[in-house]
N, C-alpha and C positions, 0 to 999 in steps of 0.2 A: 562531441559537443564543443562549441566555441562560444566565447563571450558574445553577447547579442546586441551590443549597442554602445552607448556612451559609457564613460567610466562609472564604475559602481563601487561605493564604499560600503562594507558590510562586516558585521562581527560574526565570527564562527568559532567553534571549538575544534582544535586539532592537536595532534601530538607535536610536542616540541621536537625539532629536528635533532636535538642533542641526545635524545634517548627516550626509552619507553616510560620512564617514571617522572618526567617533567610535567608541569601542569599543561592542560590542553587548551587554555584560552589564548586566542590570538586575534589580531585584526588583519583582514585581507583587503588589499586594494587590487581590483581587477581592471585591467586595461585591454581594450579591444586589440586582438591579435598579439597580445603579449602574455607571457606566462605570469601567474599570480606572484605578487610579492608578499611575503609573510613577515609580519611585524609581531614579535613574540613578547608577551608580558613576562615579568620576572616570575620565577618559580614560586609556588606557594598554593595555599588552599583557595580555590576559586569557585567552588560550588556555592550556589545561592541558598542551599538548604539550611534552615535554621538549626542552631545547636541546642536550643531549649528543649527540655523534656515535655511530653504531652501529658496534661493533667487529666483530661477526660475527652470522650468522643474519639474522633479520628482526624488526623491531619493529612491533607492532600497538598502536595507541592509539585506544580507542573514545571519540569525542566524544559519542556517543549510541547507543542500541540495544544496548549491551553486556549490561546486566542489566535490560532492559525490552523490551517489544514495540513495534516501530516506532521513529520518531525516529532513524533510523540514520545514522551517520557514523563511518568508521574510517580512520585514517591508517596507511599502511604505508611503511616505509623500511628500507634496508639500508646496508651499509658503502660502497657505491658512491655514496651520496648520492641515489640514485633515490628519489623520494617521490611517492606518489599518495594521493588520498582516494577511498574507495569509498562512494558515496551521500552525500547530505546532505539529509535530510528534516526533516519536522516532524510531531509527533503531533497530529492534528486532534481533540484532546480539548477539554473545556470547563473551563477555558480551554486554549488550545493549549500545547504543550510543545515547546521547541526544543533542539537539541543545543548543546554547548559551542562556543565560537568556534573556527573552523578556523585553523591556522597557514597561512602562505602555501603554496599548492600550485599548480604549473603545470598539473597534469592531474588530473581527477576522472573516475572511472568511475561511470556511473549504470546500475544493474542493470535497472531498469524504471520505469514511469511512475506508480506509486502515490505519493501525496503524502507518505507517511512515508519515502520514499526520495529524492524529487526536489524536495520543497517549498522547500528552502533553497538550491538551486543558483543562482538569480539573485543571491543575496548573494555567493556565491563569485566569480562572473564580475565583478560590479560592484566588488568590493573587491580581488580578487587577479588579475583578468584570466585566470582559469582556463579551460583548454580542457576541454570536456565530451565524453566518449566514451560512446557507447551504440549500440544498434541503430537502424536506420532508423525502425522503428515507435515506439520510445521517443522519439526526437527529434521525430517528427511529432506525437505526442500532447502533448508537453511544453507547448506554448503554451496549449492549452486548459486543462490542469491548473493552470498558473500563474495564468492570468487568472481562473479560478474561485476560486482561493485568495485572490487580491487582492480580488475582489468580496466574498467572504464576510467577510474581515477588515474591510472598509470598512463592511459592513452591520451586523456584530455589534459593532464598536468594539474589536476585538482588535488589539494591535500586530502589525506585520509588519516584520521587519528589512530588507526590501528594498522598492523602489518600482518604478514602471513604467519608469523609465530603466534599472534593472538588468535588468528582464525583457526589454526591447528588445535590450540588449546580449547577454543570454544566448542569445537565439534565433539569433544569429550565431556562437555559440561551439561549435556541435556539430561533432564529427568522428565520422562514423558508420562502423560496421564490420559485416560480415556474419558469421554463425556460421561458425567454422572458419578465419577469415581472420587470420593472424598480423599483429600490428603492434608497433612498438617504442615504449617510453617510457624514456628514459635507457638504462640497461644491462639493462633487462628486455624480454623478449618476452611478449606477451599475446595471447590469443584468446578469443572468446566461444563458449559452448555453450548449447543450449536448456535453460532452467531449468524449464519445465513449469508455471509459476505462472500467467502470462497470456501471450498472444502477444507476442513481442518481448522477454520477460524473459530475462536472460542470466546464466549462471554465468561466472566469469572464471578462466581458467587462466593462471597467471603463472609464467614461468621466470626465476629470478634466477641469477647465477653460482654460487650455492651450493645452491639447492633449487627444488622445484616446489610451488606453492601453488594450491589450488582454493578459490575463494570461491563458495559455493553460493547465497548470497542467499536470497530467498524462492523456494522450489522445491517441486516435487511430482514424484514418480516415476510417479504414476498418470496414465492418459490421461483427459482431460476433453473435453467436446464440441468445443472449439475449439483445443486444443493437446495435443501428445504429451508424455509424461513425460520427466524428466531422466534421463540415463544416467551411471552412475558411471565414474570414471577414476582410475588410480593417481596418487598425489601424496604428498608428504612432510608437508604441512600441509593440513588441511581445515577451513575456516571455514563453519559451517552453522547455519541457524536452528534454534530449539528451541521454536517457538510451541506446538506440540502435543505436546511431550514429556510422557509419562505419560498420553496420551489417544489412543484409537483412533477412527478414523472409521468410521461404518457403511459397509457395502458400497455403493459409488457407484451401481451400476445399480439396486439395490433402493431407494435413497433417491430417485433420479430417478423410478422407477416410483411410489413413494408420493406424490410431488409431483403427477404427472399424474393419479393416481386421485383425489386430493383436489380438484384443479381441476375434474375432471369432476363430482364430487359437488356442488360449489358451483354450477356452471353448470346442472346437472340440477334444482336446486331454484329456479332462476330468479334466482340471484345473480351478482354480479361478483366475481371473484377479483382483489384488488389485491395485486401482488407488488412490494414495494419491493426494489431491487437496486442493487448498486454499479455505477457507470457503466462502469468499465473491467474487463471480465471476467465479472462475474456476470450482468449484463443479457443479454449475448450468449449465455452458457451456457443460461440459462432459455429464451430464445427458440428455441435449437437443440433443446432437449429437447422443448418443446411442439410445434414444427413437425414433428419426426420421429415423435412419438408420437400427436399429435392435430391433424393439419393442418386438420380441419373447424372448429376453434375460431376465433372472431374475436378476434384478439389485437392490441391497440394498444400502441405503443412510444413513450414520452415521456421527455424529460429529456436531460441531457448525453450519455447513452449513445448516442443516435442519431448525434451528431456523431463520437463516438469510433469507432463502427462504420464510418463512412465512411472513416476513416483505415485501419481494418483492411482494408476493401475495396481500398484503394490499396496495401496491403503484404501481399498474399496469400501471399508466401513464408513468412510466420510462422504461417499458419493451417493447422490440421489439416483436410483435406478442404475446401478453399476453395470448391468447387462447392456444398457443403452450406450454407456461409455465404451465398453468392449467392442460393440458393433461399429461405433464411429471410428475407433482406433484402427480396426481392420480395414475400414472403408477409405479413410483418408490416406493420401499418398505422401509418406514422409520423405522429406528432402534430407539426404544424408551425405551428399557429395557435390562437387562442382558440376559434374555431369547431370545429376538430378536437378540442380538449380536451373541449368539451361533448358532441360526438358519442361520444367514448370512454366516457362514462358509461353508454352502452348496450351496451358490448362484453361479451364473455365474460370476458376477461382484460385487465388493464392492467399492463404491466411498466414501471416508472419509477424514477427516483432520488427521494430519497436512500435508500440501502440501510439506514441506521439511523434513518430517519424523523426526521431533524434539519432538514428543509427540502425544497426542491425541489417538483416537481409532486405528489409523493406526498401531501403535506399537503393540497394543494388537493383532490385526489380523495377523500382520507379524510374531509374535512369534509363532503363531499356524499354519500358512500356510507354514513356511519356510522348513518344513521337507518333503514336497511332491514336487518333482521337476517338476511336471506337472503344478504347480501354477507359477505365474509370477507377477512382479511389473512393472507398467507402470507409469513413472513420466511425469507429464504434465506441469511443471512449472520450473522456475529458481531455482537452488539449490545453495544457498549461501555458501561461504567458511565457514567451521566449522559446517555446518548443517549435520544432519544424512543422508540426500539424497546425499550430496556431498561426504561424506565418503563412501557411498555405491557405487557410480559411480567410485570413484578413487581407492578404496581399497577392495571393496566387503565386507565391514564390517560397522556396525553401532551400537551405544549403544542401548541395550534393557534392560530396567529396571536396568541401572547401569553397565551392563556387555557388553564389546565390543564383538560383536557376528558376526561370519562368516555367510554370506548369500549366498547360492549357487543357488538361483533361477535366472531365466532369468530376466534381468533388461533392459527395453527400455525407451528411453526418446523422448518426442514429443514436438514440438515447437508450442504452442498454446497461445502465448503471446497476451495480450490486450494493449500493448504499440506500438506506431508507430515505424516502422523500418526506416532505413536511407532514402529510397526513399520517403516514406510517409511524413517524417519530411521535407525533402527538398521541396517537392511539396507544402506542407501546408504553409511553410514560403513564398514561392514565390507568392502564391495566396493571402496571407494577405497583401502583398505590404507594409511592414513597413519600416520606416527609420532606426530603430534599432531592432536587434534581440538579445535576451539574452538567452543563452543556459545554463541551469542549470540541476540538477538531472541527473548527469552523471559523469563517471570517466574521467580522463585526456584523454585517448585514444578516447573515444567516442565523447567528446566535441571537441577535435581537428579535428576529422574526419568530423563532420557535419559542423563545422564553416569554414572549408577549402572550402566549396562550395560557400561561400559568402565573396568575397575578398573586394568588395567596396560597393555594394548595395544589401541588407541593410548592415549597419555596424554591424558586430558581436561582442558580448561581452561575456566574460567568467568570471563570478563572482567567487570570492573566499570568503568562509565563514569569517565573521568578518570584511569585508571591504565594502566600499560604492561605488555604481554606481550613478552618477548624469547624467540623460539623458534629453535632451531638444528637 
């Protein structure tokens, strides 16, 4: 990734270059085609978390992800002194964005393995000796996600607040739990439930001495190829994402059929369908769709998603219809070498990372397929501002190995999100029957749209990063 335009001034958190225990607040000035300049504040306590004790109810304090998509981190605490952090991610934007510094926490719950929820966890363990709680699959995939994050930061010259020592310690900090299995942290009882976002993603049910809270995290109530949907449950407080507030998804089955039809059209004219997809969730969904609808196609699978799928195979208790995953895995042609990659250029379909065309094998393939107009690019996920995929959609160009390149191939986009849409969110909230609903993980427009559905009951709350909600 490279800086994508005019100078950008932005605040981030990152480790002081002087050593692992300096404060992590700094200011970054990014200049096009130049390495970032780091301006470090003086060492000291920089967390925004309040020092006052909680008298009643539960205090929520968002370090990130409150009034934005991704970059999630939220501290929860009650009068018993029980304190946990839910998620600690980073936003893989250009440049990256980090949550505020976490106060000391002995326990952190990691809802799932996407980098905007897990990316800063090594810093937690390295600085606070935090125990990480998650499902077996989330823990299994974490090493791959962290190592990839470290690799990208090194290649792109972006600062990263943790180093390989923190990563090594974090790998030994996991305490895993099965869905439905109660466990205790301080005076609280907790258990995980299926979130429906990706396999292994968890909602968190929390029983405190005063109330019951459900943390939805990234969730979807719809069934997708590899995971069943989330189920509502009664609670006093519901914390739920609002990514797609105000927006409805197209019918899932119809959108999958549209994808298959388009692939067949491309193959029928002698072309290759290049499908960039996210490594954890989207790649596997695309492959299941193609295998079940068009098993005669020659489909090659490249990138980090191949290794993540192997972890799925080893944790099939989180997979919907795991036999279907096994059949797809045997059917798909895995790319494991340079010679395999060259052979894949003659396939019908190539499914590979990165999903936003910001790197990975997808760029290598695109550079070789772009000269034959019978080929096409099928985008299957959200394309963030500044990403290669967004540039391709808006301007027909994207960077290829440092050069902004015109792409004349057909480009189609399909809506195969594994986040709940507006109607799904509204229905889920009503079925949970909470007194309070906290809408986070969304921009201003999406949060305003979904909160407008709840004027009186439940009481809606729109948290802002760095500020506190006290709910009773």
